[in-house]
Each structure stands twice: as structure tokens, then as C-alpha cells.
VEXVOMI-978117 format. One record per atom (N, C-alpha, C, O): residue number from 1; residue in one letter; atom name; x, y, z. Coordinates in steps of 0.05 Angstrom, whole numbers. Example, Ala and Ser with C-alpha at 12.3 -4.5 7.8 and 13.67 -1.06 7.14 Angstrom:
2
1  A  N  264  -114  156
1  A  CA  246  -90  156
1  A  C  264  -66  156
1  A  O  285  -66  169
2  S  N  257  -45  142
2  S  CA  273  -21  143
2  S  C  258  1  157
2  S  O  268  23  161
***
This chain:
143
1  M  N  557  370  451
1  M  CA  540  349  450
1  M  C  511  355  447
1  M  O  495  343  432
2  K  N  504  378  465
2  K  CA  473  388  465
2  K  C  469  399  436
2  K  O  447  397  425
3  K  N  489  411  424
3  K  CA  486  426  400
3  K  C  479  407  380
3  K  O  462  413  364
4  A  N  494  380  378
4  A  CA  490  361  361
4  A  C  463  349  363
4  A  O  451  341  342
5  I  N  452  346  386
5  I  CA  425  336  392
5  I  C  404  355  380
5  I  O  384  348  367
6  V  N  409  380  386
6  V  CA  392  404  380
6  V  C  390  403  347
6  V  O  367  403  336
7  A  N  411  401  334
7  A  CA  415  401  305
7  A  C  400  378  294
7  A  O  386  381  273
8  I  N  402  354  307
8  I  CA  390  330  296
8  I  C  360  332  298
8  I  O  345  323  281
9  I  N  351  345  322
9  I  CA  322  349  322
9  I  C  311  369  304
9  I  O  288  365  295
10  I  N  326  390  296
10  I  CA  317  409  279
10  I  C  315  396  252
10  I  O  296  400  237
11  I  N  335  380  246
11  I  CA  338  366  215
11  I  C  311  348  214
11  I  O  297  344  194
12  A  N  307  337  239
12  A  CA  285  313  237
12  A  C  259  327  233
12  A  O  242  317  218
13  V  N  254  351  248
13  V  CA  230  369  245
13  V  C  227  377  216
13  V  O  206  374  204
14  V  N  248  385  204
14  V  CA  247  397  174
14  V  C  240  374  157
14  V  O  221  377  141
15  I  N  253  350  158
15  I  CA  248  327  143
15  I  C  220  318  144
15  I  O  207  313  124
16  L  N  212  316  171
16  L  CA  183  305  174
16  L  C  165  328  165
16  L  O  146  321  151
17  G  N  168  352  170
17  G  CA  147  372  160
17  G  C  150  371  129
17  G  O  129  371  117
18  G  N  170  370  116
18  G  CA  169  369  88
18  G  C  156  346  76
18  G  O  143  348  55
19  Y  N  160  322  90
19  Y  CA  146  297  82
19  Y  C  114  302  84
19  Y  O  98  295  66
20  Y  N  106  314  109
20  Y  CA  79  317  112
20  Y  C  67  335  93
20  Y  O  45  329  82
21  L  N  79  356  87
21  L  CA  69  377  66
21  L  C  69  363  35
21  L  O  52  369  19
22  L  N  87  346  30
22  L  CA  87  336  5
22  L  C  69  308  0
22  L  O  62  300  -22
23  K  N  63  296  23
23  K  CA  49  271  22
23  K  C  19  278  18
23  K  O  10  298  29
24  K  N  6  263  3
24  K  CA  -23  268  -2
24  K  C  -37  239  4
24  K  O  -26  218  -3
25  T  N  -61  241  17
25  T  CA  -77  221  24
25  T  C  -88  211  -4
25  T  O  -88  227  -23
26  P  N  -96  188  -8
26  P  CA  -109  176  -35
26  P  C  -135  192  -40
26  P  O  -142  198  -62
27  E  N  -149  200  -17
27  E  CA  -175  217  -23
27  E  C  -165  245  -35
27  E  O  -175  254  -55
28  Q  N  -143  259  -22
28  Q  CA  -133  282  -35
28  Q  C  -124  281  -62
28  Q  O  -129  299  -78
29  A  N  -110  260  -70
29  A  CA  -101  256  -93
29  A  C  -123  251  -118
29  A  O  -121  261  -140
30  A  N  -143  235  -108
30  A  CA  -167  234  -125
30  A  C  -185  256  -130
30  A  O  -198  259  -151
31  Q  N  -186  271  -109
31  Q  CA  -198  296  -112
31  Q  C  -185  316  -130
31  Q  O  -198  328  -147
32  E  N  -157  319  -127
32  E  CA  -143  336  -143
32  E  C  -143  324  -175
32  E  O  -144  339  -194
33  S  N  -141  297  -178
33  S  CA  -144  286  -206
33  S  C  -171  293  -217
33  S  O  -173  302  -240
34  A  N  -191  290  -203
34  A  CA  -220  293  -213
34  A  C  -225  324  -220
34  A  O  -239  330  -239
35  S  N  -211  341  -204
35  S  CA  -215  369  -207
35  S  C  -197  378  -233
35  S  O  -206  396  -248
36  Q  N  -174  367  -239
36  Q  CA  -160  372  -261
36  Q  C  -176  363  -288
36  Q  O  -177  376  -309
37  S  N  -187  338  -284
37  S  CA  -201  326  -307
37  S  C  -225  343  -314
37  S  O  -229  348  -338
38  S  N  -240  351  -295
38  S  CA  -267  370  -299
38  S  C  -254  396  -316
38  S  O  -265  404  -336
39  V  N  -230  408  -305
39  V  CA  -224  433  -316
39  V  C  -213  428  -342
39  V  O  -216  446  -358
40  G  N  -201  403  -350
40  G  CA  -194  396  -378
40  G  C  -217  395  -395
40  G  O  -216  405  -417
41  Q  N  -238  382  -386
41  Q  CA  -263  379  -399
41  Q  C  -277  407  -405
41  Q  O  -289  412  -427
42  T  N  -275  422  -386
42  T  CA  -287  449  -388
42  T  C  -272  464  -407
42  T  O  -286  475  -424
43  K  N  -245  467  -410
43  K  CA  -230  476  -430
43  K  C  -235  466  -457
43  K  O  -239  481  -476
44  K  N  -236  440  -460
44  K  CA  -243  426  -485
44  K  C  -270  438  -495
44  K  O  -273  447  -518
45  E  N  -289  437  -479
45  E  CA  -320  444  -487
45  E  C  -320  472  -493
45  E  O  -337  480  -510
46  E  N  -303  491  -482
46  E  CA  -303  517  -485
46  E  C  -291  524  -515
46  E  O  -296  544  -528
47  A  N  -273  503  -523
47  A  CA  -263  504  -551
47  A  C  -283  493  -572
47  A  O  -278  496  -596
48  N  N  -306  481  -562
48  N  CA  -328  475  -582
48  N  C  -346  491  -588
48  N  O  -369  486  -585
49  V  N  -337  516  -599
49  V  CA  -353  537  -600
49  V  C  -352  541  -634
49  V  O  -332  536  -647
50  I  N  -374  550  -643
50  I  CA  -379  553  -670
50  I  C  -393  582  -673
50  I  O  -416  584  -666
51  T  N  -380  603  -682
51  T  CA  -386  629  -682
51  T  C  -401  638  -711
51  T  O  -388  638  -732
52  Y  N  -426  644  -709
52  Y  CA  -441  656  -732
52  Y  C  -431  683  -739
52  Y  O  -431  700  -722
53  T  N  -422  689  -763
53  T  CA  -410  716  -772
53  T  C  -426  725  -797
53  T  O  -444  711  -807
54  D  N  -418  745  -806
54  D  CA  -429  755  -834
54  D  C  -420  738  -853
54  D  O  -436  735  -872
55  A  N  -397  722  -853
55  A  CA  -391  703  -873
55  A  C  -397  674  -869
55  A  O  -387  656  -882
56  G  N  -413  670  -849
56  G  CA  -425  645  -842
56  G  C  -412  633  -819
56  G  O  -399  648  -804
57  Y  N  -413  607  -812
57  Y  CA  -399  593  -789
57  Y  C  -371  591  -792
57  Y  O  -360  585  -812
58  S  N  -359  596  -766
58  S  CA  -332  594  -765
58  S  C  -322  582  -737
58  S  O  -329  595  -717
59  P  N  -309  561  -734
59  P  CA  -302  543  -761
59  P  C  -327  531  -770
59  P  O  -347  531  -756
60  S  N  -326  520  -794
60  S  CA  -353  512  -806
60  S  C  -350  481  -806
60  S  O  -368  466  -812
61  V  N  -325  473  -798
61  V  CA  -320  440  -794
61  V  C  -304  440  -766
61  V  O  -285  454  -760
62  L  N  -319  416  -749
62  L  CA  -307  416  -724
62  L  C  -308  387  -715
62  L  O  -327  372  -722
63  E  N  -286  378  -699
63  E  CA  -283  351  -692
63  E  C  -286  348  -663
63  E  O  -270  363  -651
64  I  N  -302  335  -647
64  I  CA  -307  331  -624
64  I  C  -310  302  -615
64  I  O  -313  284  -632
65  K  N  -310  296  -589
65  K  CA  -314  267  -580
65  K  C  -345  266  -574
65  K  O  -360  286  -571
66  E  N  -352  242  -573
66  E  CA  -382  232  -567
66  E  C  -388  243  -542
66  E  O  -371  240  -524
67  G  N  -410  255  -536
67  G  CA  -419  264  -509
67  G  C  -412  295  -505
67  G  O  -421  309  -486
68  E  N  -395  305  -524
68  E  CA  -389  336  -518
68  E  C  -410  351  -531
68  E  O  -424  343  -551
69  T  N  -411  376  -518
69  T  CA  -429  396  -528
69  T  C  -415  420  -548
69  T  O  -393  429  -543
70  V  N  -430  428  -567
70  V  CA  -421  450  -587
70  V  C  -439  469  -579
70  V  O  -463  464  -575
71  T  N  -427  494  -576
71  T  CA  -440  521  -574
71  T  C  -441  536  -597
71  T  O  -420  545  -605
72  F  N  -463  543  -611
72  F  CA  -464  563  -631
72  F  C  -471  591  -620
72  F  O  -492  597  -608
73  K  N  -452  609  -626
73  K  CA  -452  638  -616
73  K  C  -460  655  -639
73  K  O  -448  655  -660
74  N  N  -482  670  -633
74  N  CA  -489  693  -658
74  N  C  -471  717  -654
74  N  O  -475  733  -635
75  G  N  -449  720  -672
75  G  CA  -435  743  -673
75  G  C  -441  761  -695
75  G  O  -426  779  -700
76  N  N  -466  756  -709
76  N  CA  -475  770  -735
76  N  C  -496  789  -723
76  N  O  -507  786  -701
77  S  N  -501  809  -740
77  S  CA  -524  826  -736
77  S  C  -549  820  -742
77  S  O  -568  835  -737
78  Q  N  -553  793  -754
78  Q  CA  -578  781  -757
78  Q  C  -582  757  -742
78  Q  O  -563  746  -732
79  S  N  -608  747  -740
79  S  CA  -611  721  -724
79  S  C  -602  699  -741
79  S  O  -603  700  -766
80  M  N  -593  677  -724
80  M  CA  -586  650  -738
80  M  C  -602  629  -726
80  M  O  -613  632  -704
81  W  N  -603  609  -740
81  W  CA  -623  585  -733
81  W  C  -603  558  -739
81  W  O  -605  547  -761
82  P  N  -587  550  -722
82  P  CA  -571  529  -730
82  P  C  -590  502  -727
82  P  O  -607  498  -710
83  A  N  -584  485  -748
83  A  CA  -603  458  -749
83  A  C  -586  442  -769
83  A  O  -570  449  -786
84  S  N  -595  413  -759
84  S  CA  -586  392  -778
84  S  C  -593  396  -808
84  S  O  -612  409  -815
85  A  N  -577  385  -824
85  A  CA  -579  384  -849
85  A  C  -602  365  -857
85  A  O  -607  347  -840
86  M  N  -618  365  -878
86  M  CA  -618  377  -901
86  M  C  -638  400  -897
86  M  O  -657  396  -883
87  H  N  -636  424  -908
87  H  CA  -656  442  -907
87  H  C  -679  433  -929
87  H  O  -674  424  -951
88  P  N  -703  436  -919
88  P  CA  -712  447  -898
88  P  C  -724  428  -876
88  P  O  -740  436  -859
89  T  N  -715  401  -877
89  T  CA  -727  380  -861
89  T  C  -710  376  -837
89  T  O  -722  367  -817
90  H  N  -687  382  -836
90  H  CA  -667  380  -810
90  H  C  -668  350  -803
90  H  O  -675  344  -780
91  Q  N  -663  332  -818
91  Q  CA  -667  304  -812
91  Q  C  -637  287  -813
91  Q  O  -636  263  -810
92  D  N  -615  304  -816
92  D  CA  -591  287  -819
92  D  C  -581  276  -795
92  D  O  -568  255  -796
93  Y  N  -585  290  -769
93  Y  CA  -577  276  -747
93  Y  C  -599  260  -736
93  Y  O  -621  270  -731
94  P  N  -592  234  -732
94  P  CA  -611  215  -728
94  P  C  -629  213  -700
94  P  O  -633  191  -689
95  T  N  -638  233  -692
95  T  CA  -655  231  -670
95  T  C  -680  248  -677
95  T  O  -677  267  -693
96  T  N  -704  241  -667
96  T  CA  -728  256  -673
96  T  C  -740  270  -650
96  T  O  -734  262  -627
97  G  N  -756  288  -653
97  G  CA  -768  302  -631
97  G  C  -760  333  -633
97  G  O  -769  349  -616
98  G  N  -746  340  -653
98  G  CA  -742  371  -655
98  G  C  -768  380  -668
98  G  O  -786  365  -673
99  C  N  -769  408  -673
99  C  CA  -792  423  -684
99  C  C  -797  416  -712
99  C  O  -820  415  -720
100  L  N  -775  410  -730
100  L  CA  -780  401  -758
100  L  C  -774  368  -765
100  L  O  -786  354  -781
101  G  N  -751  363  -749
101  G  CA  -743  335  -754
101  G  C  -727  325  -732
101  G  O  -738  314  -713
102  S  N  -697  328  -733
102  S  CA  -681  321  -711
102  S  C  -681  340  -687
102  S  O  -689  364  -686
103  T  N  -671  326  -668
103  T  CA  -668  346  -642
103  T  C  -644  363  -648
103  T  O  -641  382  -633
104  F  N  -627  360  -667
104  F  CA  -603  379  -671
104  F  C  -618  402  -690
104  F  O  -618  404  -714
105  D  N  -631  418  -673
105  D  CA  -648  441  -687
105  D  C  -655  462  -662
105  D  O  -667  456  -642
106  A  N  -646  485  -667
106  A  CA  -650  507  -649
106  A  C  -679  515  -647
106  A  O  -687  528  -628
107  C  N  -695  507  -667
107  C  CA  -723  510  -667
107  C  C  -733  540  -670
107  C  O  -757  545  -674
108  Q  N  -715  559  -668
108  Q  CA  -722  586  -673
108  Q  C  -699  602  -677
108  Q  O  -677  592  -673
109  G  N  -700  627  -685
109  G  CA  -678  643  -689
109  G  C  -663  652  -662
109  G  O  -675  660  -642
110  V  N  -638  652  -664
110  V  CA  -622  661  -638
110  V  C  -613  686  -646
110  V  O  -600  689  -667
111  Q  N  -620  705  -630
111  Q  CA  -615  735  -634
111  Q  C  -585  741  -633
111  Q  O  -569  726  -621
112  P  N  -578  763  -646
112  P  CA  -551  769  -645
112  P  C  -540  774  -611
112  P  O  -552  787  -594
113  G  N  -517  763  -610
113  G  CA  -503  761  -581
113  G  C  -514  736  -567
113  G  O  -503  728  -546
114  G  N  -535  723  -576
114  G  CA  -542  700  -560
114  G  C  -528  676  -570
114  G  O  -509  678  -585
115  N  N  -537  647  -559
115  N  CA  -522  626  -569
115  N  C  -541  604  -561
115  N  O  -559  606  -545
116  W  N  -535  582  -573
116  W  CA  -551  556  -570
116  W  C  -532  532  -570
116  W  O  -514  529  -586
117  S  N  -536  514  -551
117  S  CA  -519  491  -551
117  S  C  -532  464  -554
117  S  O  -554  460  -546
118  F  N  -516  445  -566
118  F  CA  -528  419  -571
118  F  C  -508  397  -560
118  F  O  -484  400  -564
119  K  N  -515  379  -549
119  K  CA  -498  357  -541
119  K  C  -498  331  -563
119  K  O  -519  320  -570
120  F  N  -474  324  -572
120  F  CA  -473  303  -593
120  F  C  -470  277  -580
120  F  O  -448  271  -572
121  D  N  -491  260  -577
121  D  CA  -486  235  -566
121  D  C  -484  211  -586
121  D  O  -484  188  -578
122  I  N  -484  216  -610
122  I  CA  -481  195  -632
122  I  C  -458  204  -647
122  I  O  -453  227  -655
123  A  N  -442  182  -652
123  A  CA  -417  186  -670
123  A  C  -424  188  -697
123  A  O  -443  176  -706
124  G  N  -409  204  -712
124  G  CA  -413  205  -742
124  G  C  -406  235  -752
124  G  O  -394  252  -739
125  N  N  -414  238  -774
125  N  CA  -407  263  -792
125  N  C  -434  279  -793
125  N  O  -451  269  -808
126  W  N  -441  300  -781
126  W  CA  -466  310  -780
126  W  C  -465  337  -792
126  W  O  -453  355  -780
127  K  N  -476  340  -815
127  K  CA  -481  369  -826
127  K  C  -501  386  -818
127  K  O  -522  378  -811
128  Y  N  -495  412  -817
128  Y  CA  -513  428  -806
128  Y  C  -516  451  -825
128  Y  O  -501  452  -845
129  H  N  -535  470  -820
129  H  CA  -539  495  -836
129  H  C  -555  519  -821
129  H  O  -566  516  -800
130  D  N  -554  538  -833
130  D  CA  -570  563  -817
130  D  C  -597  559  -831
130  D  O  -600  561  -856
131  H  N  -616  555  -816
131  H  CA  -644  553  -826
131  H  C  -657  579  -840
131  H  O  -675  580  -857
132  L  N  -644  599  -830
132  L  CA  -653  626  -839
132  L  C  -639  636  -863
132  L  O  -650  653  -877
133  S  N  -613  625  -870
133  S  CA  -598  629  -891
133  S  C  -583  608  -897
133  S  O  -559  606  -889
134  P  N  -595  587  -913
134  P  CA  -585  562  -916
134  P  C  -560  559  -934
134  P  O  -549  537  -939
135  K  N  -550  582  -944
135  K  CA  -524  581  -961
135  K  C  -503  576  -940
135  K  O  -481  567  -947
136  Y  N  -509  583  -913
136  Y  CA  -484  575  -893
136  Y  C  -489  552  -881
136  Y  O  -511  546  -871
137  F  N  -467  536  -881
137  F  CA  -470  508  -870
137  F  C  -443  499  -860
137  F  O  -424  514  -863
138  G  N  -441  477  -849
138  G  CA  -417  462  -841
138  G  C  -422  434  -832
138  G  O  -443  423  -837
139  A  N  -401  421  -817
139  A  CA  -403  395  -811
139  A  C  -390  390  -784
139  A  O  -369  402  -780
140  I  N  -399  375  -767
140  I  CA  -389  366  -741
140  I  C  -384  338  -743
140  I  O  -403  323  -748
141  T  N  -359  329  -738
141  T  CA  -350  299  -738
141  T  C  -348  293  -705
141  T  O  -336  306  -688
142  V  N  -362  272  -702
142  V  CA  -367  261  -673
142  V  C  -351  233  -669
142  V  O  -359  214  -682
143  E  N  -333  231  -656
143  E  CA  -316  207  -655
143  E  C  -324  192  -629
143  E  O  -314  171  -622
***
């Protein structure tokens, strides 16, 4: 009889301990969800990278969501200057306040190994080019 009671107590402790470990409070679940969401956003934005090479921008075409940031990395041996099309006015992206036209403009050469980022807050298809070598260009579609 004592063995049965001890066995029941042990089983109850194991079940309650397992339940306690698996149960999450709403606050814990919300924190975990928010953490996973920010990690997913970070991974997505890490994918929003355009690298400048000897052959131009790669990828030259990119699709992103409104509010996401694109980073232009200079993997070339020459400086790059990413800017909104058209050369030389830089007025395709419809915001003003940049050094020549749009705010989508690095406003200076980005040295080899450097990078420049821009947050796209307006949906549309935005063309860009390298101001220092306008034969290199691409487009970013913002949904």
C-alpha cells in the first residue's frame, strides 16, 4: 500500500513538473513571439543587400516590402554612389531633400568595403544607378 502511494506521488510530481515546464504565461508567449518576429525581420533585411561589383550591382533588381531598408555594399575596387534614377538629377524616388534631388541618394562616393543604406517608405518601382558610373543601374520594387 505504501509503495502504491509513493508511486502515485512520484507520478503526480512528474506530471505537474512537466506541465509547469511546458506551460507559458501570456507574457512569456508574447515575448517569444515578438523575439521571433524581430529575428525574422532582421533576417529579411539582411537579405536586402545589393553588392556593387566590377560588373555592376548584384542583384540589380530587388523586391521588398514598404518600410524595409536596402543596404548597398561596395565590393568593388572603385567608389560607388548609389542614387535614384535618372542621372544626373536623381529625382525618380518622390522625396526631396537629397543633395541633388531625391533623398534616395548617397550624396557621395562610398569607398571600397563600405556600405550605404536607404529605407524605402513609398510603394512603387524605383530605378537607381551609380552616379560615378551611370552604366550600372537597377530597380527596387517596393510593395
